[in-house]
N, C-alpha and C positions, 0 to 999 in steps of 0.2 A: 696386868696393872699391879697389882698386887707385888708379881717379880721386879716388876721394873718402879719401885715404892722401897720396896727390900734393900735393892743396891744401891739406889740412893742414898738410904741414908747408912750403909753399908762405907759409902767414900767420904762419908761427914760430910759433905758439900749441901749448901742449902738447894732442893727443886729451882727455885727462881734464879739461882745462879747457874745453872745447868741450863735453864730455858731461856736465861739471858743471851747463852753463848752456842745455842744453837739455833737462835735469832741469831748474831754476828755471823754465822758459817750460814745460814741462809743465803746470806747475800752475796756471797763466794760462789755457792750452788746455782745461784742465777745469771750471775755471771757467765760462769762456764759452761750453763747450760744453753747458750747464745742470746743472750739480753742485754749484755754488759752496753751494747751501742745503743739500745734503747733507753738505759737505764742511765748512761750518762749525760745526755741530753731531755731528761724529764722535768729537769729544770734547776735552775742556775742559783737556789737558795734554798733551804730547807722547806718554808713554805709552801712555794712556789712546786718542788717535787711532791710534797706531800695531798696540796692541791691537787694534783694530776695522776694519785697513782689510782683512783676512781676509772678512769680514763682510761686507763692502761688494762685494769680488768675487766672491765665493758669491753674492750677489745678483746682480752685472751678469751671473752667468756662465748665470743660468737666462733671460734676455734674448739674449745672444748664446752659445749651445751652443758655439761652436769656439774658446769663450777659453779661455786657458793662461794664467791668472793667477799670476804669483809669488805668494812666502807668504811674512809676517813673523812674527816674536816677539820680546820685549823679555827681558831679563834683568837683573840686577843685579849688580855689580862689590864685592868684599870694599871699595874704596874708596871708593862709591857713585856711579861712572862707572855710566851707561847705557849695555847691552851692544845693538846691533838685530842678531840672523839675521836673515840675507836668504837666502829658497832660491828658484832660480829654474833651469828648464832653459836657458835663454838664455846663451850666454857673454860677458864685457866688459861687464854690464849696470851694475857696481854703482858707478862715478861718476857715471851719471845718476842713482842714491838718493842720493849725497852731496849732488845739487842739490835734488834734489826735499824733502827733509827740513830742509835749510837753507832752503828756500821755504816749506814750509808753518809749524816755527820763528816767522820773521821775520815772513808775513801774515796767517798764521789766529790765533798765540798770541803774536805781537809779543814776539817773545824772539829772543833772537840766540845760535847754538852752533857748536860746533865737534866735523868729523865725520869721522873718523879712520877709515883701514879696518887693523885689528888681524889680523885672520885671514883668508886667501885661500881659496878654492873648493880643494879638495886630491881629489874625485873628484865622481863621481855620488853626486845626494842629499847630498849636503855642503852646508854653508852658508857664507856670505859673512859676517864678524862687524864690526862698525861700534863704536868707543867714540865716544859723544857725551855731551858736557858743555856746561853752561850756561857761559855767558860775561855776560849780562848781560838783562835785565828790561827792557821800556820803561816808560818811568815813565807815561806813559797805558794801561796794560794793566789790565784787572781778573783777569787769570792771576795779577797779579807776589807776590799771598801762602800762591801753592803753588808750589812748587819742580817746573819741569818737568820733570825728568828722574832724580827719586828719588820710590820711592812710599811711602804713607803709609797707612799699615797701622793696625788700631786694636788697643791693648794688648789681651791677650786677660785681663787683671784684672780688664776691666770684664766680662766673660761670665760669670758664675756659676752659670750651669744646674746644674742637680741632674742626675747620671748617671743618674737612674728612666728608663724610657723612656716620651718624651709620646706617642705614635702605635705602632700595629702594624704589622708588615708587613702583614699583610691590607688595612689600611684607606690605607695608603702606594699598595701597587701598585694599589688604584683610584683614588685620587685622579692616582697616577703613571702610567697606561696604559703613557705609551713611557719608561722608563727602563732602566736593567741598572746590575746591582752586581758587582765582582769583587774577588776576592783580587790580592796584586802577581804570584800565577802567571799572570791573566790568566784564570781558572775563574770560570764566572758562577755566583753565590751568590743572587742573585734576578731577577726582572725583572717588567715590568708585566702587567697583564692582556691587552691586546691582543697585544704583544710574544708572550706566554705563549701566545694562541690562534693567531695566524695563521703564527708562525716556526716549523716541524719540526722535533722533539726540542732543542728551547733548556733545556729542565729537565734534561736528562741528563748534565749535569757537565761541559757540554763549556768552550771555552774560546773567546775571543772572537774569536781569529784565526780557529778554523773555524769558524765561523758569518759572522764578517763581515771584511771588506774595508774599508780606511781610504782615503779619497779627499782628504779636506782634512783638514791640511796633509799635504801629502810627506816620510813619516817612517817611520823602522822601526814598526814594529806591537808595541811591547813596552809595561810598567807604566812604567819608568825614560823612556822617551822620552813617554809621555805625560805622564807628570808634571812633565818639562821644557817642557811648548808649555800651559801648565794656562790662561790665560788665551788660550787659541786656539777658534775656533768649530771645532767637530770634526763631519766628514761621513763617516758610514761609511753600507757599504750591504752588503745579504745577497748573500753565495753562491749559487751557482746549487743550485737543489733543494733550499730551506731552505722559499721561500716558494710557496704549493701553495694559492691560491686557491678555491672551491668554482668550477662551473662553467667552466673552464679550460683547455677538449681541444681537439687538434685533429680534424683530418678522422677520423686513427687513432682516435679515442677514447684519444690517450695524455695524459696530465695538461702542460701547457707551464708549466713556472716561472718566474717573473718576480722581479725583483729589487728590496727595499724599502730607501729612500734616508731616513737618518734623520740629521735635523740639533739638533745641541745643545752643549752643554759638559759636561767632566768636573770632579769635586772630589775631595777628596782627605778623607774621614773620617777624622779623627785619633783619635777614639776607638778605631774597628775599624781604621783602617789601611788598609782598604778602597777603592775607588775606585768612583765614581757617575756613569754616563752619566744626564744627565737631556736629555731632546731631545724632539722631534715631527715626523711622518712629514715628510717633504718632501714634499707634495704641490700642485700647482697645481691641478685643478678635480677633478670627478665623475667622470670616465673614469679617474684615477688612481687616485682612493678603490677604485675599482670594479673594476681589472688587482690590485689589492694583495689584494683581499678586505675591505674596511676599508668601514666607516657611519660620518656623522658621529658619529654616539653614541658610537664609539669615541674622539673628539676630546672630551677635559675642556671645559668649560663656561669655564675660566680664560685657554684657550689659543688666540691669533690663529689661529692656522692654519684656525679654522671661519670666520674671517671673511676670509679671503684666497680662499681655495675658493668662498664665495659670488660673493665681490665678481668673483673671476677668469669666475662662469660667469657674470655679470650681463655682465660687457665681452665676452665671447665673445659674448653672446644681443644687443648692441644690435651688435659689430661687423659679427653674419652681417647684420643687419637693416640695416646702412649698408654692407654689400657689396650688398646688393642695391636696393636705394635708385638705388646708382651704375649696377648691369646696367641697371635702367627706365633712368634717365637717361638712357646711352648708347645703349638702344634706340630712345626718343623719339627724340634728337636724329639719329640715322640715319633715321629716319618720315621727320624732318623734312627730311632733306637727299634723301631718296625723292622728298617733293613737290613739293620745287622743283626738279628736276630735269623730272618730268610738267609740271608749271608752263611751267616755260622749253623742253620739245616740245610740250606745246599752243598757245604761245604762237607760236611757228616755225611750224606747221601750218597758223593761221587767218590 
């Protein structure tokens, strides 16, 4: 670290500028590493792109278990400036974010922006805030008709739905078996059929933090914090003792508690001032289903998790078959080498 600091000072370039250049180069690195296609469709505006970064990181975390990705969210300031909130356990990387966001706007969205730090991290779990302003939009861009840094929300006057209920709570719980409805005090008011079946005591007026702990994003588990991250993908996991699937006993016939991981979005129901967590179980194969006491029938037909589980199972079977073929190929090669050695020995004897 000392030699790096000396080399930075010897070049006459500020360390922050070098970190910004590294952030711009990192986008090129990601594109050359096979993530070019997904980055191009991650969002049509800078707001949408940033809002979907956490979902991409959560997907990558399933492939790289040791990954500790940062968290991003956006909010609006009164003057229309887009505020980027950056959460990370690593210190001193905010200038990399500046270079990365500039490169994303310029190379993927054909937009020039200005990015400046307006708030530094004050303590553990705090965020760094950046102010993002649009300077100009490229002439050949298809996104010029849409402001990259401002939110586009439909006028509420366009929606004149009746206040009468359109669906009963029982039907909703059946259609969305993995959902939670809770008030601003975090008390659970309603949950899906599958959750009420496998999670112990969830219907006994408990609060969400009593049953679940938040995995992503890293934040305080309160209704105010949830509303502040409303455009973020949320990942919750059950606390020990709340999920006890059948036939999960150890050698002493004691029940072994497992942890159910839920992934989804949180919505504010303005008509009742409650929060709704629409989610799906974060399972990757049939073994995960079995460990949590779930069945494919618990996952609704409209949920893509079904297809992911079946595709994962097929991939595992193909992987095992490929592995067996590789083992047989190695054995054949070894047999061929042994025969060649025996033949060479026979020729020497003759």
